KELO-584746 format. One record per residue (C-alpha): residue in three letters; x, y, z. Coordinates in steps of 0.1 Angstrom, whole numbers, padded with zeros to 4 digits, always signed. Layout:
BEGIN
AlaXYZ
...
//
This chain:
BEGIN
Gly+1271+1418+0165
Leu+1274+1443+0137
Ser+1307+1454+0122
Arg+1320+1487+0135
Ala+1325+1500+0099
Met+1289+1493+0090
Val+1276+1508+0122
Asn+1297+1540+0116
Glu+1284+1543+0081
Phe+1247+1535+0085
Phe+1241+1541+0123
Pro+1263+1571+0132
Gly+1264+1578+0169
Met+1258+1541+0177
His+1285+1520+0194
Ser+1294+1485+0184
Arg+1315+1472+0213
Ile+1325+1438+0199
Ser+1320+1444+0162
Gly+1306+1415+0141
Ile+1292+1408+0106
Gly+1290+1435+0079
Val+1268+1441+0049
Ser+1281+1411+0030
Gly+1274+1388+0060
Ile+1238+1401+0063
Gln+1233+1396+0026
Lys+1245+1360+0028
Lys+1222+1352+0057
Ala+1192+1368+0039
Glu+1200+1347+0008
Glu+1202+1315+0029
Val+1167+1322+0044
His+1153+1330+0009
Ala+1168+1297-0005
Arg+1152+1277+0023
Gly+1118+1292+0014
Phe+1121+1278-0022
Met+1135+1243-0016
Ser+1127+1218-0043
Asp+1108+1193-0021
Gly+1084+1221-0010
Val+1086+1211+0027
Leu+1101+1238+0050
Pro+1125+1226+0077
Ile+1111+1228+0112
Gly+1141+1247+0124
Gly+1143+1242+0161
Phe+1149+1278+0170
Tyr+1124+1279+0199
Lys+1121+1242+0208
Ala+1152+1221+0206
Arg+1151+1195+0178
Arg+1177+1170+0168
Ser+1182+1183+0133
Gly+1178+1220+0143
Glu+1198+1248+0159
Thr+1220+1238+0188
His+1206+1247+0222
Ala+1228+1251+0252
Trp+1204+1230+0273
Glu+1195+1200+0253
Ala+1179+1168+0265
Gln+1211+1146+0267
Ser+1231+1172+0287
Met+1202+1178+0311
His+1198+1141+0317
Met+1235+1137+0323
Met+1235+1165+0348
Gln+1204+1152+0366
Ala+1219+1117+0369
Ala+1251+1131+0383
Cys+1233+1151+0410
Thr+1209+1122+0418
Lys+1237+1097+0421
Ala+1263+1121+0437
Ser+1287+1111+0409
Tyr+1314+1135+0401
Ala+1326+1112+0373
Met+1291+1117+0356
Trp+1294+1154+0361
Gln+1327+1154+0343
Gln+1310+1136+0314
Tyr+1283+1163+0314
Ser+1309+1191+0315
Ala+1328+1175+0286
Lys+1296+1173+0266
Met+1289+1210+0272
Arg+1324+1219+0261
Ser+1320+1199+0229
Asn+1290+1219+0217
Pro+1295+1244+0189
Pro+1302+1279+0201
Ile+1270+1295+0215
His+1282+1321+0240
Leu+1309+1348+0238
Arg+1330+1329+0263
Asp+1331+1299+0239
Leu+1354+1320+0218
Leu+1379+1324+0247
Asp+1406+1302+0262
Ile+1422+1304+0296
Lys+1459+1311+0300
Pro+1479+1297+0330
Ile+1493+1320+0357
Gly+1522+1296+0362
Pro+1531+1260+0368
Glu+1504+1236+0378
Val+1499+1233+0416
Pro+1488+1202+0437
Leu+1450+1200+0441
Glu+1453+1198+0478
Glu+1469+1232+0479
Val+1439+1249+0462
Glu+1410+1266+0481
Ser+1386+1241+0495
Ile+1352+1231+0481
Thr+1336+1244+0513
Ser+1350+1279+0508
Ile+1342+1281+0471
Arg+1306+1270+0476
Lys+1299+1300+0497
Arg+1303+1322+0466
Phe+1272+1306+0449
Val+1237+1320+0449
Thr+1204+1307+0435
Pro+1189+1338+0419
Gly+1155+1352+0425
Met+1127+1328+0416
Ser+1095+1336+0433
Leu+1071+1314+0454
Gly+1044+1314+0428
Ala+1066+1309+0398
Leu+1080+1279+0417
Ser+1060+1255+0437
Pro+1063+1257+0475
Glu+1083+1225+0475
Ala+1108+1236+0449
His+1112+1271+0465
Lys+1118+1256+0500
Thr+1142+1230+0486
Leu+1165+1256+0471
Asn+1165+1276+0504
Val+1173+1245+0525
Ala+1201+1234+0502
Met+1219+1267+0500
Asn+1216+1273+0537
Arg+1232+1239+0544
Ile+1264+1248+0526
Gly+1266+1285+0537
Ala+1256+1298+0503
Lys+1227+1321+0496
Ser+1192+1317+0480
Asp+1170+1345+0468
Ser+1133+1346+0477
Gly+1124+1363+0444
Glu+1094+1386+0441
Gly+1064+1374+0460
Gly+1073+1372+0497
Glu+1080+1341+0518
Asp+1059+1321+0541
Pro+1066+1334+0577
Ala+1066+1297+0588
His+1100+1295+0571
Phe+1115+1321+0593
Val+1119+1295+0621
Pro+1145+1267+0616
Glu+1131+1232+0614
Ser+1135+1205+0640
Asn+1163+1188+0621
Gly+1183+1221+0619
Asp+1175+1229+0583
Asn+1167+1266+0576
Pro+1140+1270+0549
Ser+1143+1308+0548
Ala+1161+1326+0519
Lys+1191+1347+0530
Ile+1183+1372+0503
Lys+1149+1388+0502
Gln+1139+1406+0469
Val+1122+1439+0466
Ala+1108+1442+0431
Ser+1086+1467+0412
Gly+1053+1451+0424
Arg+1064+1450+0460
Phe+1045+1418+0464
Gly+1050+1402+0498
Val+1071+1430+0511
Thr+1065+1436+0548
Ala+1086+1448+0577
Glu+1089+1412+0590
Tyr+1099+1399+0556
Leu+1126+1426+0553
Asn+1141+1417+0587
Gln+1144+1380+0581
Cys+1175+1381+0558
Glu+1212+1389+0554
Glu+1207+1407+0522
Leu+1180+1428+0505
Glu+1179+1428+0467
Ile+1163+1456+0447
Lys+1154+1441+0413
Val+1157+1469+0388
Ala+1153+1445+0358
Gln+1154+1409+0348
Gly+1180+1394+0325
Ala+1156+1374+0302
Lys+1133+1404+0297
Pro+1149+1438+0305
Gly+1125+1466+0304
Glu+1095+1443+0309
Gly+1075+1436+0340
Gly+1065+1402+0355
Gln+1032+1384+0353
Leu+1019+1356+0375
Pro+0988+1341+0359
Gly+0957+1339+0380
Met+0956+1301+0378
Lys+0989+1301+0398
Val+0976+1325+0425
Thr+0964+1300+0451
Glu+0952+1308+0486
Leu+0988+1306+0499
Ile+1002+1328+0471
Ala+0974+1353+0475
Arg+0979+1355+0513
Leu+1017+1361+0510
Arg+1012+1387+0482
His+0983+1404+0500
Ser+0960+1398+0470
Thr+0930+1377+0459
Pro+0932+1340+0448
Gly+0927+1336+0410
Val+0937+1372+0401
Thr+0966+1377+0377
Leu+0993+1397+0394
Ile+1014+1420+0372
Ser+1046+1437+0382
Pro+1052+1470+0363
Pro+1084+1474+0342
Pro+1098+1502+0364
His+1097+1509+0401
His+1074+1538+0404
Asp+1095+1554+0431
Ile+1128+1551+0412
Tyr+1134+1574+0383
Ser+1169+1585+0390
Ile+1200+1573+0409
Glu+1190+1597+0437
Asp+1156+1578+0440
Leu+1175+1545+0441
Ala+1198+1559+0469
Gln+1167+1568+0489
Leu+1153+1532+0487
Ile+1188+1518+0496
Tyr+1188+1542+0526
Asp+1153+1532+0536
Leu+1161+1494+0534
Lys+1192+1499+0555
Gln+1171+1517+0581
Ile+1145+1490+0584
Asn+1171+1463+0586
Pro+1203+1476+0602
Arg+1222+1443+0596
Ala+1214+1435+0559
Lys+1235+1444+0529
Val+1217+1458+0499
Thr+1220+1444+0464
Val+1209+1461+0432
Lys+1201+1437+0403
Leu+1209+1452+0369
Val+1209+1435+0335
Ala+1237+1434+0309
Ala+1231+1464+0286
Ser+1250+1490+0268
Gly+1260+1517+0293
Val+1255+1494+0324
Gly+1289+1505+0336
Thr+1277+1541+0341
Ile+1247+1528+0360
Ala+1268+1505+0381
Ala+1290+1535+0391
Gly+1259+1554+0402
Val+1246+1524+0422
Ala+1280+1521+0440
Lys+1278+1558+0449
Ala+1243+1553+0461
Lys+1258+1530+0489
Ala+1247+1496+0475
Asp+1269+1468+0487
Val+1264+1442+0459
Ile+1258+1447+0422
Leu+1243+1419+0402
Ile+1248+1419+0365
Ser+1222+1395+0350
Gly+1227+1381+0315
His+1201+1374+0288
Asn+1203+1336+0293
Gly+1187+1340+0327
Gly+1151+1340+0336
Thr+1123+1315+0339
Gly+1105+1296+0311
Ala+1075+1319+0316
Ser+1092+1348+0299
Pro+1078+1357+0265
Ala+1095+1338+0237
Thr+1104+1369+0218
Ser+1121+1383+0249
Ile+1140+1352+0256
Lys+1154+1352+0221
Tyr+1159+1389+0213
Ala+1161+1410+0245
Gly+1191+1415+0267
Leu+1229+1410+0263
Pro+1253+1383+0274
Trp+1266+1387+0310
Glu+1301+1387+0296
Met+1295+1422+0281
Gly+1277+1437+0310
Leu+1300+1423+0337
Thr+1332+1434+0320
Glu+1318+1469+0314
Ala+1307+1473+0350
His+1340+1460+0363
Gln+1360+1483+0341
Val+1340+1514+0348
Leu+1340+1508+0386
Ala+1378+1502+0386
Met+1385+1533+0365
Asn+1365+1554+0390
Asn+1380+1538+0421
Leu+1347+1524+0431
Arg+1354+1487+0425
Asp+1364+1479+0461
Arg+1332+1494+0475
Val+1310+1467+0461
Thr+1308+1430+0454
Leu+1301+1421+0418
Arg+1278+1391+0412
Thr+1267+1377+0379
Asp+1242+1351+0366
Gly+1226+1339+0334
Gly+1236+1305+0320
Leu+1266+1295+0341
Arg+1266+1258+0333
Thr+1301+1245+0342
Gly+1331+1252+0364
Arg+1348+1267+0334
Asp+1321+1293+0331
Ile+1326+1302+0368
Val+1364+1306+0363
Met+1358+1328+0333
Ala+1332+1349+0352
Ala+1358+1354+0379
Met+1384+1365+0355
Met+1360+1391+0341
Gly+1354+1405+0375
Ala+1327+1385+0393
Glu+1331+1375+0429
Glu+1298+1356+0433
Tyr+1279+1334+0409
Gly+1242+1328+0404
Ile+1230+1293+0394
Gly+1193+1293+0386
Thr+1182+1271+0357
Ala+1208+1244+0365
Ala+1195+1243+0401
Leu+1160+1236+0388
Ile+1172+1209+0365
Ala+1191+1193+0393
Met+1158+1191+0412
Gly+1141+1173+0382
Trp+1130+1202+0360
Ile+1128+1190+0323
Met+1123+1223+0305
Val+1090+1216+0288
Arg+1085+1254+0283
Gln+1051+1257+0298
Cys+1059+1273+0331
Gln+1032+1299+0326
Ser+1004+1273+0321
Asn+1006+1258+0356
Thr+1011+1224+0341
Cys+1047+1216+0349
Pro+1047+1178+0348
Val+1074+1174+0374
Gly+1060+1197+0401
Val+1087+1224+0399
Cys+1069+1253+0384
Thr+1032+1246+0392
Gln+1008+1253+0420
Asp+0985+1224+0410
Pro+0984+1200+0441
Arg+0982+1169+0418
Leu+1013+1179+0399
Arg+1032+1191+0430
Glu+1030+1155+0442
Lys+1053+1145+0413
Phe+1081+1167+0427
Thr+1112+1145+0433
Gly+1137+1172+0441
Ser+1157+1172+0472
Ala+1182+1195+0489
Asp+1209+1169+0486
Lys+1206+1171+0448
Val+1212+1208+0448
Val+1240+1205+0473
Asn+1256+1180+0449
Leu+1252+1204+0420
Ile+1270+1233+0438
Thr+1297+1209+0451
Phe+1304+1197+0415
Tyr+1307+1233+0403
Ala+1332+1240+0431
Gln+1352+1208+0425
Glu+1355+1216+0388
Val+1366+1251+0397
Arg+1393+1237+0420
Glu+1407+1215+0393
Ile+1409+1243+0368
Leu+1426+1265+0393
Ala+1452+1238+0400
Arg+1458+1234+0363
Ile+1464+1271+0357
Gly+1486+1275+0388
Ala+1462+1294+0411
Arg+1456+1285+0447
Ser+1424+1303+0452
Leu+1395+1319+0433
Gly+1405+1352+0447
Glu+1438+1352+0428
Ile+1420+1353+0394
Ile+1392+1377+0400
Gly+1395+1406+0376
Arg+1423+1389+0357
Ala+1409+1394+0322
Asp+1445+1392+0310
Leu+1443+1355+0315
Leu+1417+1352+0288
Ser+1425+1352+0250
Gln+1403+1351+0220
Val+1408+1321+0197
Ser+1394+1312+0163
Arg+1367+1285+0161
Gly+1370+1281+0124
Ser+1339+1301+0114
Ala+1342+1334+0095
His+1312+1351+0112
Leu+1326+1342+0146
Asp+1360+1355+0137
Asp+1345+1388+0128
Leu+1338+1394+0165
Asp+1364+1414+0184
Leu+1364+1404+0221
Asn+1394+1425+0231
Pro+1372+1452+0247
Leu+1360+1426+0272
Leu+1396+1417+0281
Ile+1409+1451+0291
Thr+1426+1452+0325
Val+1421+1486+0341
Asp+1450+1502+0360
Gly+1433+1522+0387
Ala+1448+1547+0411
His+1452+1519+0437
Arg+1452+1482+0439
Ile+1417+1467+0441
Thr+1408+1447+0472
Tyr+1382+1421+0467
Asp+1365+1414+0501
Arg+1331+1398+0501
Asp+1331+1400+0539
Arg+1335+1438+0541
Pro+1310+1456+0563
Arg+1281+1471+0545
Asn+1285+1507+0532
Val+1274+1530+0560
Val+1245+1554+0555
Pro+1236+1583+0579
Asp+1213+1576+0609
Thr+1178+1588+0608
Leu+1168+1619+0628
Asp+1150+1597+0653
Ala+1183+1578+0659
Asp+1202+1610+0664
Ile+1176+1623+0689
Val+1178+1590+0709
Lys+1216+1593+0710
Asp+1215+1629+0721
Ala+1189+1621+0748
Ala+1207+1590+0761
Arg+1226+1608+0788
Phe+1194+1622+0802
Leu+1176+1589+0804
//
């Protein structure tokens, strides 16, 4: 972030929500970069900015942490998960939430009095990752795992094999509960839209807001082409905007249309953390959406452009708190469920997201890692060596993921959440949703981090009435179509 004083002086009219470094801090960083360019040995350091290196910049997902988490999920060992979680907490501050601590509500409560793992797991979602970006095996595994525990998986953009709409002989359900409608409309059919509990309109993607998607032709197999109504081997590009959405009114029309074609499904609108997202969220709530997803910049697949991964988007902490606060101030918060995703790696992250206003939590990258993904950063090349992000039949044979591993992952998240709730004196996750007053900023011993002011994220809004957080509320009602009205009027004559 940039200091408010500097922004006011040099960028009048701009807003710096969390402040940050000033002119002197920028000068110091420039001098450090210049000095590295003229080191006496003449060999420039490799750096490790894009690819993690032992001597380089700290990455949130580094090899040891990934291996610890994979081992925990493979062996169903919560003790190993605790070691992984401790390792993640020991990293230098990377995210805004790393500068926050959790305050207790009251005395510690017995763990057996805390909300059950089964109940907490139902709040989790695996975000939209398409069949095409993922191999058929990986895509199906996520669906089966989340359906087993009553949670939700998202189909992503690209449709779903109709064969998955029928449960398997062993009782597993390979169909995603959330079906995504994105800008390319790939795979969107009437049948597809009716095989779900939730329909998600993807307005943007956390890792690359303002950009479209691209599935390279080498990944467009016969199956992918059939599901997307395209031609094998042809690169498929999703435009940055929906060409039928240029206003909140246009969005309201699409929400209405989706609720007409599937009279049972709720409608989610996926937004990204950005300045002003609160205003957009208020419009989305008024447009009769049922769920609003705020996606952070750490989300997204490894196929996103490197420059977008590093420089585009904002942390979910900023977008989520702004959306929650604006919705609460306008008495809209209890009309919608707030969901967030983008780098939720431990139970502590989940608890903090809840305190900032989220009721549901997306786990994407971690779910892929649990299935064996090793983050070699070549998702776009169709050469994923572990069969997770490839359509190559030879490489797909190397896939070792299973639904049990993903179930173990979500279970470990839920168990860690329970333990934290017990320590802070809460008996359920619902008790702490929107309780940003339970978070406090702490110093991590670094001047440039202490320049940040996170108090705007921790504001508790006093609305006109007490907010009720109810994920099971009926969907927001939209008017019937003219056809439906005519049928009702004619019913007594039939």
